[in-house]
N, C-alpha and C positions, 0 to 999 in steps of 0.2 A: 471462553474461546481462547485457544492458544495461538500465538502469532509468531511466526518466524519462517525460515526456510532452510533447514539443514537436512537434505533429502526431504522426506515427508514423515519422518519418525515422530515429530512433534504432534502429529495429528492423532496419535494414539491417546493423547492426554486431553483431547477436546471433549468438553462436556457442554452440550447445548440443551439444557434442561427444558423439557416440554416440546422440543422440536425433533424432527427426524433428519438425519444427515445422509448424504449420498455424494458419490464422486462422479464427475464428468471430465473426460479427457479428450481433447481434440488437438492433435499434433503436440506442440510445446505447452499448450494451455492445460493445466491440471487443477481443477477446481474441487474444493470441498464446500458443499452447500448445505446449509441447515435451514429448514423451513417447517411450516406446520404440516406439510405432506410432501411427498416426492414429486418433483417437477423435472424429471430427467429429460424428457423430450423438449420441454420449453427451454430448459437451460442449454441443452445442446444447440437448439436453434439460435438462441441469443449469442452463444459463443461463435457459431458460424457467421452470423450477421456482422459481429464486430470484427472478427478476423478477416472476413472477406473485404471489408472496407480497407483495413490496414494492408493486407497482402496485395489487393488490387492496386493500391497507390504505390506500393514498393515496386511492383512490376514495371511501372512507368517512371518511377522516381527512385532508383536503387540507392541513392545516397541517403534517403530517409532512414534506412535500416542501419546504417553504419556511422552516421555523423555523431560526433561527440560534442558538437556545438549546435546552437539553434539553427533551424532552416527557415527559409523565407515563408512568409504567409502565403497561402494559396486559397483564394475564395472559391475555387472550383473543387477543392478537395472534399471528400465525404465528411460528414459531421464528426465521426470519431477521430479522424486524422486532424481536422481543424482544431479540435480541442487539444489534442496532443501537441500540436505546433504552438498553440497559444500559451499554454501553461509553461512549456519548456522555454519559450522565448523570454518569459518573465524571469527565469532563473539561470539562464546561461548554460543550459545542458542540452544534450541531444534529445530528439523527440522520443526515442525508444526508452528513455529513462523513466517514462511513466506508463509503459504499455501494460504492465500487470495490474496496476491500480485502475487504469482506464477500463480494462476488460471486466474487472471485478465489479466496478460500479455499473457498467452498461448492463451486465447480467442481472445484478441486484435490482436496479430500477425497473428492468423489464419484468422481473418476477413479482415486484411489488404491485403490479397491475392485477395480480391474481391472489395475493396474500398480503397480510399486513405485518408479517414478520419474516425476515430473511437475513442470513449471514452468508456472505460469499467470500471465501479465502482463496487467493490465487498466488501461490508461491510466497506466502507470508504477508501479502498485502490484502487488507480486509475492507469490505464495505458492509455495514450492518445497520439494521433497523429492527429492534425487538421491543416488546412491551414491558420490559423490566430493565433495571440496571444490569450491565454486563461487565465481566472482568476479562481483560486482554492481557495474557501473560507475555512477557518480553524475553525473547531468546537472544542472548548476546555472546554466542560462541564460547570461548574458553574463559570468559570473565566469571569471577566468583559470584557476580550478581545475576548471572543468566538464570532465568526462570525462578528467581527469588523475589522479584518485584513484578507488579502488574499495574495496569491502568484500570481504574473503575470508570466506566462510561455511563453517565446518567442518562435517563430517558430524554431529558431536555436537549442533549447534544445530538440526538439521532434524527435522521439518518446521518451516518458519519463514516468517513474514510480514516483508517488507521494503517499507515504504511511505513515501511522501514527500508533502510539501506545499511549494508554492512561490508566492511573490508575483510571480515574473517568468516562470515557465514554465507553459504549459498553461492550462486553464480553471478550475482549482480556485480557490475563494475563500479569500484569506488577508488578514488584517487587519494583517500585519506587513510586513517588508522582506526577509526571508530569500530568497536565491536558491534554497535548498533546506533543508528540515528532513527528514532521513531517519532513521527509527526501525525497530528490530528487535524483534519479539515473536513468540512462538508463535501469537498471535492476530493475523491480518492486520487484522481489524476494529479491534482495539485500536491496532495500530501506525498505521493510517490516521487515526483520529480524534486520536490523540496527536500525530501529526505536524502536524495542523491546529492543535491547541491550542497546541503549542509554537511553531509558526511565527507564530501570532497575537501571541505575547509578544515577538517580536524586532522592536523599534521602531527601534533604532539599533545600530551596530556594537558598542558597549561592552556591550550586552546579552549578547553571546556569553560574557562572563565569568561570567554567572549561569546560563547555559543548563543546565549539567550539574546544578546544584543543583535547578532546577525539575524536570528530567526524572527525577532519581533518586527523586522523590516519587511517581512513577507506577508503581504495582505492576503487574508483568507486562511491563515494558519492559526488554529486555536491555541496550540501549545505542543509540547513534546518532551522527549527524554533522549539524552545521548549518554552512552556508556563507553568508557575506554578503560579496560582492565578493571581495577577495583574502584574507579572513580565514576561518578554519575552527576549529570546536571539536568535539571528539569525547569520548566518555565511555563507560564501561561495558564490556561484553564484546564489543568490536569490534576487528577487525584491519584496519588500513588498508594498501592496497598502491598503489604507483605504477603507472600504466598507460602 
């Protein structure tokens, strides 16, 4: 599975052996799903369910969509929104920092009620559970390391979220300079916002020396990779492979 978000051209290189892949687009949500059969209607319904929770909350709390800092806990918020608030409060970023990973996981968990294998990719953020080891390629913009290295995901780590933030690829907002910060967690919502928080801290290349120390403080993160130009740092329970 290829991971990143530079337009969607990277999807041409996706190879989900033994599974069938299909697209579902609902407004800004553009998913590539791989499963043992096509679940287009179920996927679309799950996207609408998750988006309706988020959009409904934004209609009454417009600051939720634009805040770059955590928002107050709200016990009356719908479940998807409560999760977004909770994980982003842990890391000091705005709630929408984890929206792509949250939706990817919501859809994947819903589909896993009908199948035992699924990969959901949403703008480069992935939630996957398959019955064999998987390789996730890392896109890092103009870095010479882009798509040259990947992460081998063992069965024991799945289901798993693999999410990224980049200052040079895609439309996500980053306050740092990292070509990519890619993190692994059983929670794609957590991996997504943690990637943003970590990417924000990379202001210069020498910050890579500190990145593993910062990241190890985040409970629930298994490991990750950060790339800036021709430099890379990795830590935790990750296995890098050459592509």
